C-alpha positions as CSV (number, residue, x, y, z in Angstrom):
1,M,107.6,74.5,94.7
2,A,107.1,75.4,98.3
3,C,107.7,79.0,99.2
4,G,105.4,82.0,99.9
5,T,104.3,85.5,98.9
6,F,104.3,88.8,100.8
7,S,102.7,92.0,99.4
8,E,101.7,95.1,101.3
9,H,98.8,95.8,99.0
10,P,96.3,93.7,97.2
11,V,97.3,91.5,94.3
12,L,95.1,89.9,91.6
13,R,96.6,86.7,90.2
14,I,95.1,84.9,87.2
15,I,96.7,81.5,87.4
16,F,96.8,78.8,84.7
17,G,98.1,75.3,85.1
18,G,98.8,73.2,88.2
19,S,97.2,73.4,91.6
20,W,98.2,75.8,94.3
21,S,98.0,75.4,98.1
22,A,97.9,78.4,100.4
23,K,97.8,78.9,104.2
24,T,95.6,81.9,104.9
25,A,94.1,83.6,107.9
26,D,91.0,81.5,107.3
27,G,92.9,78.2,107.1
28,S,94.6,76.1,104.4
29,F,93.1,75.9,100.9
30,V,93.8,74.2,97.6
31,Y,93.0,75.9,94.3
32,E,92.7,74.1,90.9
33,P,93.2,76.6,88.1
34,G,93.7,74.0,85.2
35,D,93.9,75.1,81.6
36,D,90.9,77.4,81.9
37,G,92.5,79.4,84.7
38,L,91.4,80.8,88.0
39,A,91.3,84.4,89.3
40,L,92.4,84.8,92.9
41,Y,92.4,88.1,94.8
42,F,95.1,88.2,97.5
43,G,94.6,90.8,100.3
44,P,97.4,92.6,102.0
45,C,99.9,90.5,103.9
46,T,101.0,91.1,107.5
47,K,103.5,88.2,107.1
48,M,104.6,85.8,104.4
49,M,101.8,83.7,103.2
50,P,103.0,80.1,102.6
51,L,102.2,78.8,99.1
52,I,102.9,75.6,97.3
53,A,102.7,75.4,93.5
54,H,102.1,71.9,92.2
55,G,103.3,71.3,88.6
56,S,103.9,73.9,86.0
57,F,101.9,77.1,85.9
58,R,101.6,80.5,84.2
59,V,100.4,83.7,85.9
60,V,99.2,87.2,85.1
61,T,99.9,89.3,88.3
62,I,98.2,92.7,88.8
63,N,99.6,94.6,91.8
64,F,97.3,97.4,93.1
65,T,98.7,100.6,94.4
66,P,97.4,102.0,97.7
67,G,93.7,102.7,97.3
68,G,93.6,101.0,94.0
69,V,90.7,98.7,94.9
70,L,88.6,101.3,96.6
71,G,85.2,101.4,95.0
72,L,85.3,97.7,94.0
73,D,82.7,95.3,95.5
74,L,85.1,93.9,98.2
75,P,85.0,93.5,102.0
76,Q,86.6,96.2,104.0
77,Q,90.4,96.1,103.5
78,E,91.0,95.0,107.1
79,K,88.9,91.9,106.5
80,T,90.9,90.9,103.5
81,V,94.3,90.9,105.3
82,D,96.2,87.6,104.9
83,R,93.2,86.2,103.0
84,I,92.4,85.0,99.4
85,I,89.1,85.7,97.7
86,G,88.4,83.3,94.8
87,S,87.3,85.8,92.2
88,D,88.3,88.8,90.1
89,P,87.0,91.9,91.9
90,F,86.2,93.6,88.6
91,T,83.8,90.8,87.6
92,A,83.0,89.0,90.9
93,S,83.7,85.8,89.0
94,P,86.5,83.2,89.4
95,D,86.7,82.8,85.6
96,P,89.4,84.8,84.0
97,L,88.5,87.4,81.4
98,P,89.5,86.3,77.9
99,G,92.3,88.9,77.5
100,Y,94.3,87.2,80.3
101,D,94.5,83.8,78.4
102,P,98.1,82.7,77.8
103,Q,99.6,83.4,74.4
104,P,102.7,81.9,72.8
105,E,104.6,85.2,72.6
106,A,105.3,87.1,75.8
107,D,104.8,90.5,74.1
108,D,101.4,89.5,72.7
109,W,100.3,88.2,76.1
110,L,101.5,91.3,78.0
111,H,99.7,93.7,75.6
112,A,96.5,91.6,75.6
113,A,96.5,91.5,79.5
114,E,97.1,95.2,79.7
115,S,94.3,95.9,77.3
116,Q,92.0,93.6,79.2
117,L,92.8,95.3,82.5
118,L,92.2,98.8,81.1
119,D,88.8,97.6,79.8
120,A,87.9,96.3,83.2
121,L,89.0,99.5,84.9
122,H,87.0,101.7,82.5
123,A,83.9,99.5,83.0
124,V,83.8,100.0,86.7
125,G,84.9,103.7,86.6
126,L,87.0,103.8,89.7
127,E,87.9,107.2,91.2
128,E,91.5,108.3,91.9
129,P,92.7,107.2,95.3
130,H,93.3,109.9,97.9
131,P,96.8,111.5,97.4
132,L,97.6,110.8,101.1
133,L,97.7,107.0,100.4
134,G,100.5,107.4,97.8
135,K,102.4,109.9,100.0
136,F,102.4,107.5,102.9
137,E,103.6,104.7,100.7
138,R,106.6,106.8,99.6
139,F,107.2,107.6,103.3
140,C,107.3,103.9,104.0
141,F,109.8,103.4,101.2
142,A,112.0,106.4,102.1
143,D,112.0,106.5,105.9
144,P,110.3,103.5,107.6
145,G,111.9,104.5,110.9
146,G,110.4,108.0,110.7
147,S,108.0,109.8,112.9
148,L,104.3,109.5,112.2
149,D,103.6,112.8,114.0
150,S,106.1,114.6,111.8
151,F,104.5,113.0,108.7
152,A,101.0,114.1,109.8
153,D,102.3,117.7,110.5
154,R,103.9,117.9,107.1
155,H,100.6,117.0,105.4
156,A,98.5,119.2,107.7
157,I,96.4,116.4,109.2
158,T,96.0,115.1,112.7
159,R,97.7,111.9,113.8
160,R,94.2,110.5,114.3
161,T,93.2,111.2,110.7
162,L,96.4,109.5,109.5
163,E,95.7,106.4,111.6
164,R,92.1,106.2,110.6
165,T,92.8,106.7,106.8
166,I,95.6,104.1,106.7
167,K,93.8,101.6,108.8
168,R,90.7,101.9,106.5
169,D,92.5,101.8,103.1
170,W,95.6,99.7,103.9
171,G,94.0,97.3,106.4
172,V,96.8,97.8,109.0
173,T,97.9,100.7,111.3
174,P,100.5,103.2,110.1
175,K,102.9,102.0,112.8
176,F,102.6,98.4,111.7
177,A,103.0,99.5,108.0
178,L,106.3,101.1,108.8
179,R,107.6,98.1,110.8
180,R,106.5,95.8,107.9
181,A,108.3,98.1,105.4
182,R,111.6,97.8,107.4
183,A,111.3,94.1,107.4
184,L,110.6,94.0,103.6
185,D,113.6,96.3,102.9
186,M,115.8,94.0,105.0
187,A,114.6,90.9,103.3
188,A,115.2,92.4,99.9
189,A,118.8,93.1,100.9
190,L,119.2,89.5,102.2
191,L,117.8,88.2,98.9
192,D,120.4,90.4,97.0
193,L,117.7,92.6,95.5
194,G,119.3,96.0,95.6
195,D,122.6,97.8,95.7
196,E,125.5,96.0,97.3
197,D,125.9,98.5,100.1
198,E,122.2,98.6,101.2
199,E,122.3,95.7,103.6
200,S,124.5,97.5,106.1
201,A,122.2,100.5,106.1
202,M,119.2,98.2,106.6
203,R,120.8,96.5,109.5
204,L,121.2,99.8,111.3
205,R,117.4,100.0,111.6
206,Y,117.5,97.2,114.2
207,Y,118.8,97.5,117.7
208,D,121.0,94.4,117.5
209,E,121.2,91.0,115.8
210,S,118.7,89.4,118.1
211,H,116.1,92.1,117.2
212,L,116.7,91.5,113.5
213,I,116.3,87.7,113.9
214,R,113.1,88.2,115.9
215,E,111.6,90.4,113.2
216,M,112.6,88.1,110.3
217,R,111.1,85.2,112.1
218,Q,107.9,87.2,112.8
219,F,107.4,88.3,109.2
220,F,109.0,85.5,107.2
221,D,109.3,82.5,109.6
222,A,113.0,82.4,108.8
223,T,116.3,83.7,110.1
224,P,118.4,86.2,108.1
225,G,120.7,83.3,107.2
226,M,117.9,81.2,105.9
227,L,116.7,84.1,103.7
228,R,120.1,84.6,102.4
229,N,121.2,81.1,101.8
230,E,118.0,79.1,100.9
231,P,116.0,79.3,97.7
232,H,112.9,81.4,97.8
233,P,111.6,81.4,94.2
234,L,108.0,82.7,94.7
235,L,109.0,85.2,97.5
236,T,111.8,86.6,95.4
237,I,109.4,87.4,92.6
238,T,107.1,89.3,95.0
239,M,110.1,91.1,96.5
240,E,111.5,92.0,93.1
241,I,108.2,93.7,92.2
242,R,108.2,95.7,95.5
243,Q,111.9,96.6,95.2
244,S,111.4,97.9,91.6
245,R,108.5,100.0,92.8
246,R,110.4,101.3,95.8
247,M,113.4,102.4,93.6
248,E,111.1,104.0,91.1
249,A,109.2,105.9,93.9
250,L,112.5,107.1,95.3
251,A,113.7,108.2,91.8
252,Q,116.6,105.7,91.9
253,L,115.3,103.9,88.9
254,G,113.3,104.7,85.8
255,D,110.5,102.5,84.5
256,D,112.7,101.0,81.7
257,D,116.0,101.1,83.6
258,P,117.7,97.7,84.2
259,R,117.3,96.3,87.7
260,P,120.7,96.3,89.4
261,W,120.2,92.7,90.7
262,R,119.5,91.3,87.3
263,D,122.0,89.8,84.9
264,P,121.3,91.5,81.5
265,K,122.7,88.5,79.7
266,T,119.9,86.3,81.1
267,E,117.0,88.7,80.5
268,P,114.4,88.2,77.8
269,A,114.1,90.7,75.0
270,S,112.7,94.0,76.2
271,V,109.0,94.5,76.0
272,N,107.5,97.8,74.8
273,R,104.8,98.6,77.3
274,T,101.6,100.4,76.4
275,E,101.1,103.8,78.0
276,S,98.2,103.8,80.5
């Protein structure tokens, strides 16, 4: 399965099964999880990271919110961009914690993985991220064409403070973060992950069709037509997670509301999530 992944913030993937190939900022690598599994920490992406999954696999995916890894023993965020670190940042080990091991029933596996993550979080005692990080994420979701100066003024900080904080904790500049958010929104629309009328609004964020094509090639190495018409199984999973978070952040969707792009007849039975 040749595709890719694209996340604005770090992701921890605990993979079981077949081997994975990835093209990172440091070169191409092959990972062999096997039945025992392998923990891989993916830093923030500035573009789609090409991945190839060889054979069948199962994955526990933990998506961090902005600032969610601060305090862990990791390199500076900027140094993890477009890179993979072969370990769980909570344990500094590539070996998965036992709670992440696959189980026959999806509900049991989900609850065990959530309990394991909570135990890991409590063990390291992370502090709450600075509120500005979450506010800037919502700004990227709501108005990625907006003014950084206006955002800074609304939150009583200088433009310099905003740039320094986002660069340190997101790994990219605020200006690039907004540009990336526009591209991700557009890609979600092209992948039919959203409301039917969203694509027209997203296209208005670009000067013309050539500008749109350049941006899609820059971020996804694909034209808009390729994103719409060709299969992108791994990328679609990543984009679904982001689109769900975006709609929740903008109060367009509740935690348990059905996703508008999903066919409810093909969905598995609902899973009761633990409160955390």
